[in-house]
C-alpha positions in Angstrom: -57.6 -24.8 29.8 -54.7 -28.2 29.5 -53.1 -26.6 26.1 -49.5 -27.8 25.1 -47.5 -26.2 22.3 -47.3 -27.9 19.3 -43.2 -29.4 19.3 -43.8 -28.9 15.6 -43.3 -31.3 12.7 -39.7 -31.5 11.8 -40.5 -31.0 7.7 -38.6 -28.9 5.8 -40.5 -27.3 2.4 -36.3 -27.3 -0.1 -38.5 -25.5 -2.5 -36.9 -25.0 -6.0 -37.3 -23.5 -9.4 -38.2 -27.2 -10.6 -38.1 -29.6 -7.4 -35.6 -31.7 -9.7 -32.5 -33.2 -7.5 -28.9 -30.9 -8.6 -26.3 -30.6 -6.3 -27.8 -27.8 -4.3 -31.1 -29.7 -4.1 -29.4 -33.0 -3.0 -27.0 -31.4 -0.1 -29.5 -29.3 1.6 -31.4 -32.9 2.1 -28.5 -34.3 3.2 -27.6 -31.0 5.3 -31.2 -31.6 7.2 -31.0 -34.6 7.5 -27.2 -33.9 9.8 -30.1 -31.8 11.9 -32.9 -34.0 12.1 -34.9 -32.7 10.4 -36.3 -34.3 7.3 -36.3 -31.9 4.2 -39.3 -32.7 1.5 -38.3 -31.5 -1.9 -41.2 -29.3 -3.8 -40.8 -27.2 -7.2 -41.7 -23.5 -5.6 -44.8 -22.9 -8.0 -46.6 -26.5 -7.3 -45.6 -25.4 -3.4 -49.8 -24.2 -1.7 -51.4 -22.7 1.3 -52.4 -26.1 1.7 -49.4 -27.9 1.8 -47.8 -25.1 4.4 -49.8 -26.5 7.5 -47.1 -29.7 7.2 -44.1 -27.7 7.3 -42.1 -25.8 10.2 -40.3 -24.2 7.3 -38.7 -23.2 4.4 -35.6 -23.0 2.3 -35.3 -21.9 -1.6 -32.3 -22.9 -3.5 -31.2 -21.1 -7.0 -35.0 -18.9 -7.3 -35.6 -16.1 -9.8 -39.2 -16.3 -8.7 -40.0 -12.3 -6.9 -40.1 -13.9 -3.5 -40.9 -10.1 -1.9 -44.3 -10.0 -3.2 -45.1 -13.5 -3.3 -44.2 -15.8 -0.1 -45.4 -13.1 2.9 -49.3 -12.3 1.3 -49.4 -16.0 0.7 -47.9 -18.0 3.5 -47.1 -18.0 6.9 -44.0 -20.0 7.5 -40.3 -18.7 8.2 -38.8 -18.4 4.5 -34.9 -18.3 4.0 -33.7 -17.8 0.2 -30.0 -19.3 -0.7 -28.4 -17.5 -3.7 -30.7 -15.1 -5.7 -27.5 -14.6 -7.3 -26.9 -11.9 -5.1 -29.8 -9.2 -5.1 -30.4 -8.2 -1.0 -34.5 -9.3 -0.4 -36.9 -7.3 1.5 -38.6 -9.6 4.4 -36.7 -12.5 3.9 -33.4 -13.5 4.8 -31.2 -14.8 2.2 -27.8 -16.5 2.0 -25.6 -15.5 -1.3 -22.0 -16.6 -2.4 -20.2 -13.6 -3.7 -20.6 -12.6 -7.1 -18.5 -9.3 -7.1 -16.2 -11.0 -5.0 -15.6 -14.2 -8.0 -15.2 -11.1 -10.3 -12.7 -8.9 -8.0 -10.7 -11.6 -7.9 -10.7 -13.4 -11.2 -9.7 -9.7 -12.8 -7.5 -8.9 -9.9 -5.4 -12.2 -10.6 -5.6 -11.7 -15.3 -4.4 -8.2 -14.6 -1.0 -9.2 -12.5 -0.6 -11.2 -15.1 0.4 -8.3 -17.2 -3.3 -9.1 -19.5 -5.1 -5.8 -20.0 -7.8 -6.5 -22.6 -10.0 -8.9 -20.3 -13.4 -10.6 -21.6 -16.4 -12.0 -19.1 -18.6 -14.2 -21.2 -21.6 -15.8 -20.6 -24.7 -18.0 -21.9 -28.3 -16.7 -21.4 -31.5 -17.8 -21.9 -35.2 -15.5 -22.9 -36.1 -15.7 -19.5 -32.7 -15.0 -17.0 -33.9 -13.0 -15.2 -32.1 -9.4 -15.2 -30.4 -9.4 -11.2 -28.9 -13.1 -12.8 -27.6 -11.3 -15.8 -26.3 -8.3 -13.6 -24.4 -10.9 -10.7 -21.1 -10.2 -10.3 -20.6 -6.7 -12.6 -20.2 -4.2 -10.1 -16.7 -6.4 -8.8 -15.9 -6.7 -12.9 -16.1 -3.3 -13.7 -14.8 -1.8 -10.4 -11.6 -4.1 -10.4 -10.7 -3.1 -14.2 -11.3 0.7 -12.5 -8.9 0.6 -9.3 -6.0 -2.1 -11.7 -6.5 1.3 -14.8 -8.1 -1.4 -17.6 -11.7 -0.5 -17.2 -11.3 0.9 -20.8 -10.6 -2.6 -21.9 -12.7 -5.0 -20.3 -15.9 -5.6 -22.0 -19.0 -7.9 -20.5 -20.4 -9.9 -23.2 -23.6 -12.8 -23.9 -24.5 -15.2 -26.2 -27.6 -16.9 -27.2 -28.2 -19.7 -27.4 -25.5 -21.9 -26.2 -24.0 -22.8 -30.1 -23.2 -18.2 -30.7 -19.7 -18.9 -28.5 -18.5 -20.7 -31.5 -19.2 -17.4 -33.1 -18.1 -15.5 -30.2 -15.0 -15.9 -29.6 -13.3 -15.7 -32.4 -14.7 -12.0 -33.2 -13.1 -11.2 -29.6 -9.5 -12.8 -30.2 -9.7 -10.8 -33.3 -10.5 -7.5 -31.4 -7.1 -9.1 -29.4 -8.4 -10.1 -26.0 -5.9 -12.4 -24.6 -7.7 -12.7 -20.9 -11.3 -14.8 -20.8 -13.5 -15.5 -17.6 -16.2 -17.7 -18.4 -19.5 -17.3 -16.6 -21.2 -20.6 -15.9 -20.9 -22.5 -18.7 -20.2 -26.2 -18.2 -18.7 -26.6 -21.5 -15.4 -27.0 -21.0 -13.6 -29.3 -23.5 -16.3 -26.9 -26.2 -14.5 -23.5 -25.6 -11.6 -25.3 -25.2 -11.6 -27.0 -28.7 -12.8 -24.0 -30.2 -9.4 -22.3 -28.9 -7.6 -24.6 -31.0 -9.8 -24.6 -33.6 -8.9 -20.6 -33.8 -5.2 -21.6 -33.3 -4.2 -20.1 -30.3 -2.6 -21.8 -26.9 -3.6 -21.8 -23.4 -2.1 -20.2 -21.2 1.1 -19.4 -24.1 -1.7 -17.2 -26.4 -4.6 -16.5 -24.3 -5.3 -17.1 -20.4 -8.5 -18.9 -19.3 -10.6 -18.6 -16.2 -13.8 -21.2 -15.3 -16.7 -21.8 -12.8 -16.1 -25.3 -11.0 -19.3 -26.6 -12.7 -18.5 -30.4 -13.2 -14.8 -29.5 -13.8 -12.9 -32.3 -14.7 -9.4 -31.5 -12.7 -7.4 -33.7 -16.0 -9.0 -29.7 -17.9 -6.4 -28.4 -15.5 -7.8 -25.2 -15.6 -7.9 -22.4 -13.1 -11.2 -21.6 -11.9 -14.0 -19.9 -9.6 -14.9 -22.6 -6.7 -18.3 -21.8 -5.0 -18.3 -23.8 -1.7 -22.0 -24.6 -2.1 -22.4 -27.3 1.3 -20.8 -24.4 2.7 -23.4 -21.8 1.7 -26.1 -24.9 1.4 -25.2 -25.1 5.3 -25.1 -21.6 6.4 -28.9 -21.3 5.1 -30.2 -24.6 7.0 -28.4 -23.0 10.1 -29.9 -20.1 10.1 -33.1 -21.1 9.0 -33.0 -23.6 12.5 -31.8 -20.4 14.4 -34.6 -17.8 13.2 -37.3 -21.2 13.9 -36.0 -20.5 17.6 -36.4 -17.0 17.7 -33.6 -15.7 17.2 -32.4 -13.1 15.0 -30.2 -13.6 11.9 -28.8 -10.9 9.5 -31.1 -10.1 6.7 -28.3 -11.0 4.3 -25.4 -13.3 4.8 -21.9 -13.0 1.8 -20.0 -16.0 1.8 -16.2 -16.3 -0.5 -15.5 -18.5 -2.9 -11.6 -18.7 -3.7 -9.8 -18.6 -7.0 -8.1 -21.8 -7.4 -4.9 -21.2 -9.9 -4.0 -24.0 -12.2 -2.1 -24.2 -15.5 -4.8 -22.3 -17.9 -3.9 -18.1 -17.0 0.3 -17.5 -17.5 1.0 -13.9 -18.3 0.3 -11.8 -20.8 3.1 -11.4 -24.0 4.5 -8.0 -24.3 
């Protein structure tokens, strides 16, 4: 009857928890442009069935919504999730940084420097989902088991964020000598707390942080996630899915440990 297949809209919905222009969202929009696609940013909760008519596909960044229950019940366009805190999703392909690998690298580095009492600390709030709280647990405790120090390592959380001022002195009194600080961007505050407690880095305490807005002059050993690689892999796989090619259900991408001056040998 003369009908032709639709060539598609060229539009990709970029969904995030709040729709704000954080580093991941900006990267995603830029990368989509490089592939000749138009990314449109939406808060996930505001994306509707009416909206999906104008898009070929969607990519969900850094979200915590239960996608498996929501997406294919309500929507029909393809979706890929990026950085869902390491969790595999049913029926929805995802690209994740290697949370367990990050912790494994950190623990092994500290243990080889002679540290036994290693603690991982992180800020939380009442809305933090369980899968986020457990991110990297298997790598952290598994590496400690392999290094023979499982009974000495600990995982601690603080809420509100100011509670870290009470937590670090308490852990120092318990003779922890190595700290891995999870996703707390207030690096100078952390350093000030150790200094106030009379501890020098790395002479007395070794410190590893995540490389979130990390000023290079601080010289901190850090875990670096290659955000661009994670997002670009998600975009590439989504476009392959749009073309009808099979893609893996879960893709895990490694980070790396950048060793600087905040980790040193444990005192005998």
